[in-house]
N, C-alpha and C positions, 0 to 999 in steps of 0.2 A: 923454709929453712928455720925460721925463728920458732915456729910451732914445734917442729921436730926436736929442736934443741930443748925446748921447754918440757916436752914429754920425756926426753932422755934424762934431763936433770932430775925431774920428779921421781922417775923410776930408780935412778941411782941412789937417791936420798931416802926414799920411802919403802921400797920393796925389800922385805926381810931377806937376808942372804940365805937363810935355811930354806925358804920357799923357792927362791930362785934356783938354788942348787938342785933341789929335788925335781923341779920342773924341767930343767935343762938335761938332767940325766934320765928323764922319762919315768920317774918314780911317781906313784899315785899318792895324792895328798888326801888327808882326812877331811871330813866335813869341817871340823874346827879350824884347820889350816886354811881352807877355802874362805871360811867366814872371816878369818883374821884379815885376809887381803881385801875382802869385800868391804869391811869396815873402814879400812884406809882409803879405798876408792870413794866410798860414799861421803866421807868427811871432805874430800876434795871436790865432790860433785861430778865425778867421772865414772861412776859405777855402771850406768846404763847408757852407753854411747848412742844407741838408736832412739832414745826417748827425747821428747821436746823438753824445753826448760819448764814449761807449765806443769809438767808432772814429775819433775825432779831429775831430768837428764841434762846433759850439757848443751843440747840443741845443735850437735855437730852435723855437718853434711858429709858426703862421701869422701872428700879429701881428708878431712880431719879424722874420720873413722879409719881410713886406710893407714894414715901415718901412726895413729895410736896402736892399731893392731900390729903393724910392722915393728915398732919400737918395743912393744910389750913382748913380742916373740923373741927379739934379740936379747932382751933383758932377762928372759926366763920368768915372766910374770904368768901365774896360773890363770886359766880362764875362769871367769865368774860363772855362776849357775846359769847355764844356757837356757834350759826350759823356762826358768823364771824371767830372766832379763831380756833374752833375745827372741823368745817365742810368745809366751803368754802376755808379757807386758804390752808389746805392741798390739796384740789382739784386744786386750781390754781397752787400751787407748782408742782403738779404731771402732770397736763394736760394743763396748760395755756401756752400761748406764752411768750416770754421774755418781750414783751411790756406789756402784761397783768400783769405779775408778778411785773414789775417795777412800774406800775401805781397803781394797786389795793392793793398790800400787805402793802405798807407804810401807805395807808389811813385806812386800818384795824387797824394797830398797833397804829396809832395816835388817833383813835376813830372818825375820820372825817366821815368814812362810818360805819354805823351800820346796819348789814344785818339781814334779816329774810328768812325763808325757804319756798318757794312756791311749795309744792309737792302735797298734798292731794287736791281732788276736790269733789264736791257733788256726782259725779258718780264714783269717783276713790279714795277710801281710802285704804283698804287692797289690792285691785286690782289696783296697781299704773299704770300698763300698759294700763288701760282703760281711762286714762286722755284725755280730749278733748280740753284743751286750745290750740288754733291755733296760729302759727306764720307763716305768709305768706311773702315770700321775695318780696320786692319792691325796686329794685336798691340796694343801700348801707344800707338799713334798713329792718327790719322785722316789719310787722304790727301785733300786738298781741291782741287777744280777748279771754276772758274766765274768769273763777272764780276759785280762790283757797280758800280752807276751812281749819279751825282749824290752821290757821297760827299764831304760837306763837310769841307774842310781835311785831306784825306788826305795831301796833300803836306807837311804839317807833322807828321804823326803817326808814331809808331814802333810803334803797336799798333792793331788793329782788332777790334771785336767783331762777329761775323757770325751771321746766320741761315743755316743750312745744311740741306740735305736729307739725312737719314740713312736714310730709308726711303721707299719709294713705295707701301707698303701702306696701305689704309684711306683715310679722308678726307685731303685735302691738308694740312690743318693738323696732322694727327697725326704726320707724318713729319719735322717740322722741329725742329732742335736749336740751342742757343745756344752758340757756340764763340768762345774768345779766341785771337787769332792774332797772332804776332810778325811785323811787317812787314819787319824787318831781316834777311831771309834770301832766298836765291835762289828764284825762282819767283813773286815778287810785283812787279808793274809798275804804277806810278801814272801815268796819262795825264791831263793837264789838260783841263778843259772851260772855255772862256772865255765869260763872259756877253756879251750884246750891248754892254754898256758896257766890255768889255775886262777885266773883273775876273776874277781867278783865285781862285775860292772852292770850286768843286766839281770832281770828278774821276771818271774811270773807273778802277777797280781790277781788274786781271786777276790771278787766282791760279791757278797751274799746278803740279800735283803737289807741293803744299806739305804737309809733314808737321807735324801739330799733336799734342802730347801729349794723351792722353785726360783727363789731370788738368785740362786747360783747358776741359772741358765744364762749363757751369753747369747745375745740376739734372741731370735724367736725359735720356737720348735721348727725343726726342718731346715734351719739356716746354716747348719754346720758345714755343708760342702763349700759354700762361698767363704766362710771363715777359715776353713782348712786350707784352701788354695792361697789365701793371704798369708797364713802362718807358714806354709811350706815355702813360700817365696823368701821369707826371712830365714828359714832353716837351710835352704840351699846357699844363701849368702854366707851363713856361718860355716857350713860344710865345705864351701869352696876354698876357705883359708887364703883369701886374696892377699891380706897383709903378710901373714907368715910365709907364703910361698915366694 
């Protein structure tokens, strides 16, 4: 009860009324408005509820997270950048090298990097193992070619984490790797896909001859299926909306 009251008091004092009003009425926030709220949460240390204290999170357990999500929903607090904070962050903490953790995690918390998720493709939606985006090793880089589809908020992002095919040998799942790609370079084109209601939330992302440092590989080549199952566990928790419901 004390923790719930603490959350409620913080939200009442710190959540800008304009952001709360737009969220409660189902209006879409701009990237700048999302980042405004993220800066407030980061100053409090509550931006990344699922992260440990070691990497800048509050170190909450399931109960704290549930109470925070519930009170945030009641107050009309906008969701922070889910791909960055709820999906990629835990993946880097679990599978990344120390250098990757020290470089990427602070940039997520500061909002300097805004990530989107490059999984689905024209030929690979529900059958994710059928993906065709290729990453071919060339010295200290991979050369990446392919298309990602239904990529949420790619038009706001400057980074994308992608499942890419690094091998065609063996089972389909065995040749997939997890790669971090900078979107602010030649060869990356983001095309909007409008919903029936006219909303721009999802996109097609075309990647053509983009060079990505090998240091941006999470885990080893062919490890992505294990990493993806871990990530999707976090995504299901987010999608379940346990606190808001």
